[in-house]
TORKOLBA-997067 format. One line per 2 residues: number of its first residue (from 1); for each residue x, y, z of N, C-alpha, C, O. Coordinates in steps of 0.2 Angstrom, whole numbers. Each point is the difference from the previous one (the first is absolute). Example, Ala and Ser with C-alpha at 12.3 -4.5 7.8 and 13.67 -1.06 7.14 Angstrom:
// TORKOLBA-997067
1> 66:-28:39:-4:6:0:4:6:0:5:-1:3 ~ -7:6:-7:4:6:1:-4:5:3:3:6:1
// end
This chain:
// TORKOLBA-997067
1> 4:-6:1:-4:6:-1:4:6:0:6:0:3 ~ -8:6:-5:3:6:1:1:2:6:-5:1:4
3> 12:0:-2:1:2:7:6:5:1:5:-2:-2 ~ -6:7:4:6:6:1:0:1:7:-4:3:3
5> 10:-6:0:1:1:7:7:0:1:5:-1:-4 ~ -3:4:11:7:-1:2:0:-7:3:-5:-2:2
7> 11:-1:-3:0:-6:3:7:-2:2:4:4:-2 ~ -2:-9:6:6:-3:1:3:-5:-6:-3:-6:-1
9> 8:9:-2:3:-5:-5:2:-7:3:-1:-5:-3 ~ 3:5:9:3:-6:2:-5:-5:1:2:-5:2
11> -8:6:-2:-6:-5:0:-2:-3:-6:-5:-4:-1 ~ 9:6:-5:-1:-3:-5:3:-7:-2:7:0:1
13> -9:-4:-3:4:-7:-2:4:0:-4:5:-4:0 ~ -5:9:-5:6:1:-4:7:1:3:5:-2:-3
15> -5:6:10:5:2:3:4:-6:2:6:0:1 ~ -10:-6:1:3:-6:3:3:-4:-5:4:-4:1
17> -7:5:-8:3:-5:-5:4:2:-4:4:-4:-3 ~ -3:10:1:4:3:-4:3:7:0:-5:4:2
19> 10:-2:-2:3:6:1:-1:4:-5:-2:-2:-6 ~ 2:8:7:-2:6:-5:5:-1:-6:-2:2:-5
21> 8:-5:6:5:1:-5:-2:-5:-5:1:0:-6 ~ -4:-6:9:-1:-5:-6:-7:2:-4:-1:-3:-5
23> -4:7:8:-5:3:-4:2:4:-5:-3:0:-5 ~ 9:3:6:3:4:-5:3:-2:-6:4:3:-4
25> -4:-11:4:2:-3:-6:-3:2:-6:2:0:-5 ~ -9:2:6:-4:3:-6:-4:5:4:-3:-2:5
27> 4:9:-7:-5:5:2:-3:4:-6:3:0:-5 ~ -9:3:7:-2:5:-4:1:7:1:-1:3:6
29> 4:0:-11:3:7:1:-6:5:2:-6:-1:-2 ~ 8:6:7:-4:6:1:-1:3:-7:5:1:-4
31> -11:1:3:-2:3:-6:-6:5:2:-6:-1:2 ~ 8:8:-4:-5:5:2:-6:-1:-4:0:-2:-6
33> -6:4:9:-7:-2:-2:-2:-6:-2:-5:-1:-2 ~ 10:-5:4:-2:-6:-2:0:-5:6:-5:-3:1
35> 10:3:4:1:-4:5:-4:2:5:3:0:6 ~ -9:2:-7:-3:1:7:-4:-6:4:1:-6:-2
37> -4:7:7:-2:-5:3:-4:-6:-3:0:-6:2 ~ -4:9:-6:-4:-4:-5:3:-5:-4:-2:-6:0
39> 7:9:-3:5:-4:-5:3:-4:5:0:-6:-2 ~ 4:7:7:3:-4:5:-4:-6:2:3:-5:0
41> -10:6:1:-3:-6:3:-2:-5:-6:-1:-6:0 ~ 0:10:-6:0:-5:-6:6:-5:0:-1:-6:-1
43> 6:10:1:7:-4:-1:1:-4:5:3:-6:-1 ~ -4:7:7:0:-6:5:-4:-5:-1:2:-6:1
45> -8:6:-4:-4:-6:-1:3:-4:-5:-1:-6:-1 ~ 6:9:-3:2:-4:-6:7:-3:2:2:-4:-3
47> 2:7:9:6:-3:2:0:1:7:-2:5:3 ~ 3:-10:2:0:0:7:6:3:2:0:2:6
49> 6:-2:-9:5:1:1:6:5:-2:5:2:3 ~ -7:1:-8:4:5:-4:-1:7:4:-5:1:4
51> 10:3:-4:0:6:5:-4:6:-4:2:2:-6 ~ -6:1:10:-4:5:-4:2:7:3:2:1:6
53> -2:4:-10:2:7:1:-5:5:0:-3:1:-5 ~ 2:4:10:-5:6:-1:3:4:-7:6:-2:-3
55> -11:6:2:3:6:-5:5:5:4:-1:0:7 ~ 5:4:-9:3:3:4:-4:6:4:-5:2:-2
57> 7:0:7:-4:5:5:6:4:3:4:-3:3 ~ -5:9:-4:6:4:4:0:1:8:-5:1:3
59> 11:-1:-1:0:0:8:-3:5:2:-4:-1:5 ~ 3:8:-7:-4:6:2:-7:-2:0:-4:2:4
61> 1:-5:-10:-7:-2:0:-2:-5:5:-5:0:4 ~ 9:-5:-3:-1:-5:7:0:3:6:-4:-2:4
63> 8:7:-3:0:4:6:-6:4:1:-3:0:5 ~ 1:4:-10:-5:6:1:-7:-2:-4:-5:3:2
65> 5:-8:-6:-5:-2:-3:-6:-4:2:0:-1:6 ~ -4:-3:-10:-5:-4:2:2:-7:0:0:-3:-4
67> 3:1:11:4:-7:-1:-4:-5:-1:2:-4:-5 ~ -8:3:7:-3:-5:-3:-2:0:-6:0:-6:-3
69> 0:11:0:-2:1:-9:8:-3:-2:0:-5:-4 ~ 5:7:6:6:0:-4:3:-8:2:2:-3:-4
71> -3:2:10:4:-7:3:-5:-6:2:3:-5:0 ~ -10:5:0:-4:-4:2:0:-6:-5:0:1:-7
73> 0:-7:9:0:-6:-4:-4:-5:3:-2:0:6 ~ 1:-6:-10:-3:-6:4:6:-4:2:5:-1:-3
75> -6:-2:8:4:-5:3:1:-6:-4:5:-4:1 ~ -9:3:-6:0:-5:-5:6:1:-5:3:-5:-3
77> -1:10:3:5:2:-6:7:-2:3:4:-1:-4 ~ -3:0:10:7:-1:3:3:-7:-4:-4:-5:-1
79> 11:5:-1:4:6:2:0:5:-4:0:0:-6 ~ 0:6:8:-1:7:-3:5:5:2:2:0:6
81> 1:4:-11:6:5:3:-2:7:-2:-4:1:-6 ~ 5:3:10:-2:8:-2:6:3:-4:6:-2:2
83> -7:5:-6:6:4:-3:-2:8:1:-5:2:-2 ~ 11:1:5:0:6:2:5:5:-5:5:-2:-2
85> -7:8:2:4:5:-5:2:6:6:-4:2:4 ~ 9:-1:-5:3:6:3:8:0:2:4:-5:-2
87> -2:10:4:8:1:2:2:4:5:5:3:1 ~ -10:-4:5:1:4:6:0:-7:5:-5:-4:0
89> 10:3:3:1:-5:4:-6:0:6:-3:-5:2 ~ 2:11:1:-4:-1:6:-8:0:-3:-4:-3:4
91> 3:5:-10:-7:-2:-2:0:-6:-1:-5:-3:2 ~ 10:-1:-7:0:-7:-2:-1:-4:6:-4:-5:0
93> 7:7:5:0:-4:7:-7:-1:3:-2:-5:1 ~ -1:12:0:-7:0:2:-4:-4:-4:-5:-3:3
95> 5:4:-10:-5:-4:-5:1:-6:1:-5:-4:-1 ~ 12:0:2:1:-6:0:-3:-3:6:-3:-5:0
97> 3:9:6:-4:-2:6:-6:-2:-1:-3:-5:2 ~ 0:11:-5:-7:0:-1:-3:-6:-4:-4:-3:2
99> 8:2:-8:-2:-6:-5:1:-7:5:-4:-5:0 ~ 9:5:4:1:-6:4:-5:-2:5:-2:-6:0
101> 0:11:2:-7:0:5:-6:-3:-4:-4:-4:3 ~ 4:6:-9:-5:-2:-4:0:-8:-2:-5:-3:-2
103> 10:1:3:1:-7:-1:4:-2:-6:0:-6:-2 ~ 3:10:-2:4:-2:-6:5:-4:3:3:0:5
105> -1:-5:-10:6:-4:0:6:2:-2:5:-4:0 ~ -4:10:-2:6:3:-3:-1:7:-2:-5:2:-2
107> 11:3:3:0:7:-3:4:-1:-5:6:-3:1 ~ -7:6:-7:4:1:-5:1:8:-2:-5:3:-1
109> 11:-1:0:2:6:-2:1:1:-8:4:-3:-3 ~ -9:8:0:1:1:-7:6:5:-1:0:5:2
111> 5:-9:-7:5:4:-2:0:-2:-8:5:-1:-4 ~ -11:1:1:0:-2:-7:-5:3:-4:1:0:-7
113> -6:4:10:-6:4:-3:4:6:-4:4:3:3 ~ -6:-2:-10:3:5:-3:-4:6:-2:2:4:-4
115> -9:-4:7:-4:5:-2:3:7:2:4:1:5 ~ -7:4:-8:1:8:2:-2:0:7:4:3:4
117> -10:-5:-1:-2:1:6:5:-2:5:1:3:5 ~ 1:-9:-6:5:-3:5:6:3:0:3:0:5
119> 0:3:-11:5:3:-1:1:6:4:5:2:3 ~ -11:3:-4:-1:6:4:-1:-2:8:0:5:3
121> 0:-11:-1:-1:-1:7:7:-3:2:1:0:6 ~ 4:-1:-10:6:-1:2:1:-8:2:4:-3:4
123> -9:-1:-7:1:-8:1:-3:-3:-6:-2:3:-4 ~ 3:-9:5:-1:-5:-6:7:0:-2:5:0:4
125> -5:-1:-12:7:-2:-3:4:6:0:6:-1:-2 ~ -6:7:4:4:5:2:5:-2:4:6:1:-1
127> -9:-5:7:4:-2:5:6:-5:-2:4:-1:5 ~ -4:-1:-11:6:-4:-2:7:4:0:6:-2:1
129> -8:10:-1:6:4:0:3:2:6:5:3:1 ~ -9:-6:6:2:1:6:0:-6:4:-5:-1:4
131> 10:-4:-5:-1:-6:4:0:1:7:-3:-3:4 ~ 8:8:-1:1:1:7:-7:2:3:-2:-2:6
133> -2:6:-10:-6:2:4:-5:-5:-1:-3:-2:5 ~ 3:-2:-10:-4:-7:1:1:-5:5:-4:-4:3
135> 11:4:-1:2:-4:6:-3:4:6:-4:-3:4 ~ 6:9:-3:-4:4:7:-7:-3:0:-2:-2:5
137> -2:3:-11:-7:-1:0:-2:-8:3:-4:-1:4 ~ 9:-3:-8:-1:-7:2:2:-1:7:-4:-4:3
139> 9:6:0:2:-1:7:-5:3:5:-2:-3:5 ~ -2:9:-7:-5:3:4:-6:-5:0:-3:-2:6
141> 1:-1:-11:-6:-5:-1:2:-6:4:-4:-2:4 ~ 9:0:-5:2:-7:4:0:1:7:-2:-4:4
143> 4:10:-2:0:2:7:-6:0:3:-1:0:6 ~ -4:2:-10:-7:2:2:-5:-7:0:-5:0:3
145> 6:-5:-7:-4:-5:-1:3:-8:1:6:-1:-2 ~ -9:-3:4:3:-7:0:-3:-5:-6:1:-6:1
147> -3:9:-6:-1:-4:-6:5:3:-5:3:5:1 ~ -2:-10:-6:5:1:-5:-1:7:-4:-5:2:-2
149> 11:1:1:0:6:-5:5:-1:-5:6:-2:1 ~ -9:3:-8:3:-2:-5:0:6:-6:-3:6:2
151> 6:-6:-7:1:6:-5:-1:-3:-6:2:-6:-2 ~ -6:10:-2:-1:-1:-8:3:5:-4:-3:6:0
153> 9:-8:-4:3:5:-3:1:-1:-8:-2:-5:-3 ~ 4:10:1:3:-1:-8:8:-1:0:3:-1:5
155> -1:0:-11:8:-2:-1:3:6:0:6:0:0 ~ -10:6:-1:3:7:-1:-5:5:-2:-6:-2:-1
157> 8:9:0:-3:4:-3:3:4:-5:6:1:0 ~ -9:2:-5:4:5:-4:7:-3:-3:0:-5:-4
159> 4:10:5:7:-2:-2:5:-4:5:6:-1:-1 ~ -9:-1:6:4:-4:4:2:-6:-4:-3:-2:-5
161> 8:-2:8:2:-6:-3:-2:-5:3:3:-1:6 ~ -7:-4:-7:-3:-5:4:5:-4:4:0:-1:6
163> 6:-2:-11:5:-4:4:2:3:5:2:-4:5 ~ -1:11:-4:3:2:6:-5:2:5:1:-1:6
165> -5:4:-8:-5:3:4:-4:-6:5:0:0:6 ~ -3:-5:-10:-4:-4:4:4:-4:5:-2:0:6
167> 8:-3:-7:4:-3:6:1:5:5:0:-2:6 ~ 1:9:-7:2:4:5:-7:1:4:0:-1:6
169> -5:2:-9:-7:0:3:-1:-5:4:1:1:6 ~ -1:-8:-8:-2:-5:4:5:-1:6:-3:-1:6
171> 9:3:-7:5:-1:5:-1:5:6:1:-2:5 ~ -3:9:-7:-1:4:5:-8:-1:4:0:1:6
173> -5:-3:-10:-5:-1:3:-1:-7:4:-3:0:5 ~ 7:-5:-7:-1:-6:5:4:1:5:-1:-4:5
175> 7:9:-5:4:1:6:-4:2:6:2:0:6 ~ -8:4:-8:-5:2:4:-5:-5:3:-4:1:5
177> 5:-8:-8:-4:-5:3:-6:-2:-4:-4:-4:2 ~ 3:6:-9:-3:-3:-5:2:-6:-2:6:0:-2
179> -9:-5:2:2:-7:-3:-3:-3:-6:1:-5:-3 ~ -7:10:0:-4:-2:-5:-2:5:-5:-3:5:3
181> 5:-6:-9:-1:5:-5:-4:-2:-6:1:-6:-2 ~ -6:10:-2:-2:-3:-6:3:6:-4:0:5:2
183> 2:-7:-7:4:4:-5:-4:0:-7:0:-5:-3 ~ -3:11:1:-2:0:-7:6:1:-5:3:5:1
185> -3:-9:-5:7:-1:-4:1:6:-5:4:-1:-5 ~ -8:6:6:1:5:-5:2:7:4:-1:2:6
187> 5:2:-11:1:8:3:-7:2:0:-5:-2:-3 ~ 5:8:7:-6:4:0:3:7:-3:5:3:3
189> -8:0:-9:3:7:-2:-5:5:2:-6:1:-2 ~ 8:2:8:-5:5:3:0:6:-4:-5:5:1
191> 10:-4:-7:-3:6:-5:0:-4:-6:4:-3:-3 ~ -10:5:0:-1:-1:-7:-5:-7:-2:-2:0:-6
193> 1:-4:11:-5:-5:-1:-5:0:6:2:2:6 ~ -8:-3:-8:-6:0:3:0:-7:5:4:-5:-1
195> -8:6:6:1:-7:5:-2:-6:-5:3:-5:0 ~ -8:5:-5:-1:-5:-4:6:-2:-3:2:-6:1
197> 1:11:-5:5:-2:-4:6:-3:4:4:-4:-3 ~ -3:6:10:5:-3:4:-2:-8:1:5:-3:2
199> -10:1:-3:-2:-6:1:2:-5:-6:0:-6:0 ~ 1:10:-5:2:-5:-7:6:2:-4:2:-4:-4
201> 0:10:5:4:3:-5:8:-2:2:4:-4:-4 ~ -3:6:10:7:-2:2:2:-7:0:-4:-4:4
203> 10:2:-7:0:-7:0:1:-3:5:1:3:5 ~ -3:-11:-4:1:-4:6:7:-2:0:3:-1:-6
205> -1:0:13:7:-3:1:-1:-6:5:2:1:6 ~ -4:-6:-8:-1:-6:5:7:-2:2:1:-2:6
207> 4:2:-10:6:-3:2:3:4:4:4:-3:4 ~ -5:10:-4:3:4:6:-3:-2:8:3:-1:4
209> -11:-1:-4:-4:-2:6:4:-6:1:3:-1:6 ~ -2:-4:-10:3:-7:2:7:2:3:2:-4:5
211> 2:8:-8:7:1:2:-1:3:7:4:-2:5 ~ -9:6:-3:0:1:7:-1:-4:5:1:1:6
213> -4:-7:-8:0:-6:4:6:-3:1:1:-3:5 ~ 3:3:-9:7:-2:1:4:5:4:4:-3:4
215> -5:10:-5:4:3:5:-3:0:7:4:2:5 ~ -10:-3:-4:-3:0:6:-4:-6:2:-6:0:2
217> 10:-6:-1:-4:-6:0:-5:1:6:-5:-3:0 ~ 7:6:6:-4:-1:6:-6:3:0:-4:0:5
219> 2:5:-11:-5:4:-1:-6:-4:-3:1:-4:-5 ~ -7:5:7:-7:-2:-4:0:4:-5:-2:6:1
221> 3:-7:-8:-2:5:-5:-5:-4:-5:0:-6:-2 ~ -4:11:1:-6:-1:-6:2:3:-6:3:5:0
223> -5:-7:-5:0:4:-7:-7:1:-2:-5:-4:0 ~ 5:11:-4:-7:3:-1:1:2:-6:6:2:-2
225> -12:-1:-2:1:4:-7:0:-5:-6:5:-4:-1 ~ -11:5:-2:-1:-3:-7:-1:-8:-1:0:-3:-5
227> 0:0:12:-2:-7:1:-7:0:-1:-4:4:2 ~ 2:-10:-8:-6:-1:-1:-4:-6:0:-5:-1:-2
229> 10:-3:5:-3:-7:-1:3:-3:7:4:3:3 ~ -7:-10:-1:1:-2:6:6:-5:-2:4:-2:4
231> -3:0:-10:6:-3:-3:6:4:2:5:-2:3 ~ -5:9:-6:6:4:1:2:0:7:6:0:2
233> -12:1:3:2:0:7:3:-6:3:5:1:5 ~ -6:-7:-7:3:-6:2:7:0:-3:4:-2:3
235> -2:5:-8:6:0:-4:5:5:5:5:-1:2 ~ -8:6:-1:4:5:5:1:-4:7:6:1:2
237> -11:-5:1:2:-3:6:5:-6:-1:4:-1:4 ~ -4:-2:-10:5:-5:-1:6:3:-1:5:-4:0
239> -4:10:-2:7:4:-2:2:2:7:6:2:0 ~ -9:-2:6:3:0:6:-2:8:4:3:2:5
241> -8:1:-8:-4:5:3:-4:-3:5:-2:-6:1 ~ 0:10:3:-4:-2:7:-7:1:-2:-4:-3:3
243> 2:8:-7:-6:1:0:-2:4:-7:4:3:-3 ~ -10:-2:0:-2:2:-6:-7:5:1:-5:-3:3
245> 5:8:-4:-5:5:0:-4:2:-6:3:4:-4 ~ -8:-7:2:-4:2:-5:-5:6:1:-3:1:5
247> 2:3:-11:-5:5:0:-5:0:-4:-5:-3:2 ~ 5:6:-8:-6:2:-5:-2:-8:-2:-6:-2:1
249> 10:-3:-2:-2:-6:-2:-5:-3:5:-5:-3:-1 ~ 7:4:8:-5:-3:4:-6:3:1:-5:-3:3
251> 4:10:-5:-6:3:0:-4:-2:-5:-6:-2:0 ~ 8:3:-7:-3:-1:-6:-1:-7:-1:-5:-1:-5
253> 7:-3:7:0:-8:-2:1:-3:7:5:-4:1 ~ -8:5:4:1:-3:6:0:-9:1:3:-3:4
255> -7:1:-8:-1:-7:1:7:-4:-3:3:-5:2 ~ 0:9:-8:5:-3:-2:7:0:5:4:-4:-1
257> -5:8:6:6:1:3:-2:-3:7:4:-5:2 ~ -9:6:1:-2:-2:7:-3:-7:1:1:-3:5
259> -5:1:-10:-4:-6:2:5:-7:1:-1:-4:4 ~ 7:5:-8:6:-5:1:5:1:5:3:-4:2
261> -3:10:0:6:2:3:1:-3:7:6:-1:2 ~ -11:-1:1:1:-4:7:3:-7:-2:4:-3:4
263> -6:-1:-9:2:-6:-1:8:1:-3:4:-4:2 ~ -3:8:-6:7:1:-4:6:4:3:6:0:0
265> -10:4:4:6:5:4:1:-4:7:5:-1:3 ~ -11:0:0:0:-2:8:-2:-6:1:0:-2:6
267> 0:-3:-10:-1:-6:0:-7:-4:4:0:-5:2 ~ -4:10:-2:-7:-1:1:-5:-2:-5:-2:5:-3
269> 0:-11:3:-4:-2:-7:-7:2:1:-4:-2:-5 ~ 1:5:11:-7:1:1:-1:6:-5:4:4:-1
271> -9:-2:-1:-1:5:-5:-8:1:-3:-4:-5:0 ~ 3:10:-3:-7:1:-1:0:2:-7:5:2:-3
273> -11:-2:0:-2:2:-7:-1:8:-1:-3:2:5 ~ 3:1:-10:-2:5:-1:-8:1:2:-2:5:3
275> -2:-10:-5:-7:1:2:-1:-1:7:-5:3:2 ~ 9:-6:2:-1:-1:7:3:6:3:-2:2:6
277> 6:1:-10:2:7:4:-6:5:-1:-2:4:5 ~ 0:-4:-11:-6:5:-1:-6:-1:5:-4:5:2
279> 3:-12:-1:-5:-1:4:1:3:8:-4:2:3 ~ 10:-4:-1:3:2:7:-1:7:0:-2:2:6
281> 3:2:-10:0:7:-1:-8:3:2:-1:5:3 ~ -3:-9:-4:-7:2:1:-2:2:8:-2:6:1
283> 4:-10:4:-1:2:7:3:8:1:-2:5:2 ~ 8:-6:-4:5:6:1:-4:6:-3:-1:5:3
285> -1:-5:-10:-4:6:-3:-6:2:4:-1:6:1 ~ -3:-11:2:-6:2:3:3:4:7:-3:5:1
287> 7:-8:2:2:4:6:3:7:-1:-1:4:4 ~ 4:-3:-10:3:7:-2:-7:4:-1:0:5:2
289> -5:-8:-6:-5:5:-3:-4:2:8:-1:5:1 ~ 0:-11:2:-3:2:7:3:5:4:-4:4:3
291> 10:-3:-4:4:6:4:-1:7:-4:3:5:2 ~ -6:-6:-7:-1:6:-4:4:1:-6:1:5:-3
293> 3:-10:1:4:0:-6:-2:-2:-6:-6:-2:0 ~ 8:3:-6:-3:-1:-7:3:-6:-3:6:-2:1
295> -10:-2:-5:2:-6:-3:7:1:-4:4:-4:1 ~ -4:9:-5:5:2:-5:7:0:3:5:-2:-3
297> -5:5:11:6:0:3:4:-7:0:6:-1:0 ~ -10:-4:0:4:-6:1:0:-4:-7:5:-3:-2
299> -11:4:-2:0:-5:-6:6:4:-5:2:-3:-5 ~ -1:9:6:5:2:-5:7:-3:0:4:0:-5
301> -2:-3:11:5:-5:1:-1:-6:-3:5:-4:0 ~ -11:1:-2:-2:-6:-1:0:-1:-8:1:-5:-3
303> -1:11:0:0:-1:-8:5:-4:-3:-2:-3:-5 ~ 7:2:6:5:-5:-3:-1:-7:4:4:-4:-3
305> -7:2:6:0:-6:3:0:-6:-4:3:-5:1 ~ -7:6:-7:-1:-6:-5:4:2:-7:-1:-3:-5
307> 6:7:7:4:2:-7:3:-6:-3:3:-4:3 ~ -5:4:-10:3:-5:-5:-4:-7:0:1:-5:-3
309> -7:6:7:-5:-6:0:-6:2:-4:-1:6:-1 ~ -3:-11:-1:-6:0:-3:-4:4:4:-1:-1:6
311> -3:7:-9:-5:4:5:3:5:3:-4:4:3 ~ 11:-2:-3:3:4:3:-2:7:-1:-1:5:4
313> 0:-4:-12:-3:7:-1:-7:1:2:-2:5:1 ~ -2:-10:-2:-6:1:3:0:1:8:-5:4:2
315> 9:-7:1:0:2:7:2:7:2:-4:3:4 ~ 9:-1:-8:2:7:1:-4:5:-3:-1:6:3
317> -3:-7:-9:-5:4:-1:-6:1:5:-3:5:1 ~ 0:-11:2:-5:1:3:1:3:7:-5:3:3
319> 11:-4:0:1:4:6:1:7:0:-1:4:4 ~ 4:-3:-10:2:7:-3:-7:5:0:-1:5:2
321> -4:-9:-5:-6:4:-2:-5:-1:6:-5:3:0 ~ 6:-7:4:-5:-1:6:1:2:7:-4:2:4
323> 12:-2:-3:2:1:7:-1:7:2:0:1:7 ~ 0:4:-10:-1:6:2:-7:2:1:-1:5:3
325> -4:-9:-5:-7:1:1:-2:1:7:3:-3:4 ~ -8:8:-3:-3:1:7:-2:-6:3:-4:-4:-3
327> 6:2:10:-2:-6:2:2:-6:-2:-2:-6:3 ~ 7:6:-8:4:-6:-2:3:-5:6:2:3:5
329> -2:-9:-6:2:-4:6:3:-7:-3:0:0:-6 ~ 1:-4:10:3:-7:-1:-3:-3:-6:3:-4:-3
331> -10:5:2:-4:-3:-6:3:1:-7:0:-4:-4 ~ 4:10:4:2:2:-6:7:-4:-2:1:-2:-6
333> 2:0:12:7:-5:-2:-3:-7:-2:3:-3:-4 ~ -9:1:7:-2:-6:-1:-3:0:-7:2:-5:-4
335> -5:10:2:-2:-1:-7:6:0:-5:0:-3:-5 ~ 6:8:7:4:0:-5:4:-6:0:3:-2:-5
337> -3:-3:11:4:-6:0:-5:-6:-4:3:-5:-1 ~ -8:7:-1:-4:-5:-4:2:1:-6:0:-5:-4
339> 3:10:1:2:1:-6:6:-4:-1:1:-2:-6 ~ 4:1:11:6:-4:0:-3:-7:-1:1:-3:-5
341> -5:1:10:-1:-7:1:-4:-3:-7:2:-5:-3 ~ -7:9:0:-2:-2:-6:4:-1:-5:0:-6:-3
343> 5:10:2:4:0:-6:6:-8:2:2:-3:-4 ~ -2:3:10:5:-5:2:-3:-7:-1:3:-5:0
345> -9:5:0:-3:-6:1:0:-4:-6:-2:-6:-1
// end
């Protein structure tokens, strides 16, 4: 059911069975406007084990804003990490404390977002230029909380030379106590490219990320950027990386990534079909609407559930045309699902 409460994460069975580092063998990247609580609930129904991330939320917003709106989530999403944006050690420490009190399993510092808004706030990818400041921020957060603190970064920005910058960045930040990094294997061009272009145009350098594992074998390193299949994720793990973080592919075609992830990445053969996942979303949707929510706030994340399968287009069209209607509820999803099952029969 739809549940938004503060809770004791130590009470969850996953804490007893698997450490957060093991969940990080496969994670779903924090994505603005996408990985909200509804998206994460859907993804958790598809994989019991992969690590989920919130959208980035700034430290000042956490401190001064509506915390339930910004940080509230269902206990069923666990393990889930919060990603913070900021560059003030005191603010980040306070925001981390608040997030830990909400029950998050991890706090992640954003050192990779290239948007103009992030640059103007002196955080995100621009922090690649100041590893000493990142180290101070991380040290402050580590002192403030007893849950893991991690960093998501790029391989460099603008005219920096990644082969020189990335090892120095990792060395300085890990010396502050950080032992887990997710590395987007592209530079961020803070001048001249839009955030969207920064996700595609700078060339990927997976070999550099792999080289970092050789240089820092004691650290848990995940690769991110351009990874579109579960096969590719398995290959990176086989080559020695500790984890793989997948973004847009997991959002647009979640079944391709997540339905087989537990078996192939975590050795757990239990799993669900996309039809089962859609059906399990119905009580969650009913709870969301009962609390004053709208159907489309949830179903916008479900459009790609049957991507590549017969009936996928009819599924998307029915949800798109009907989810915004006044009073629309779980019955819309049930009707959309009939379009899939009829064509599959």
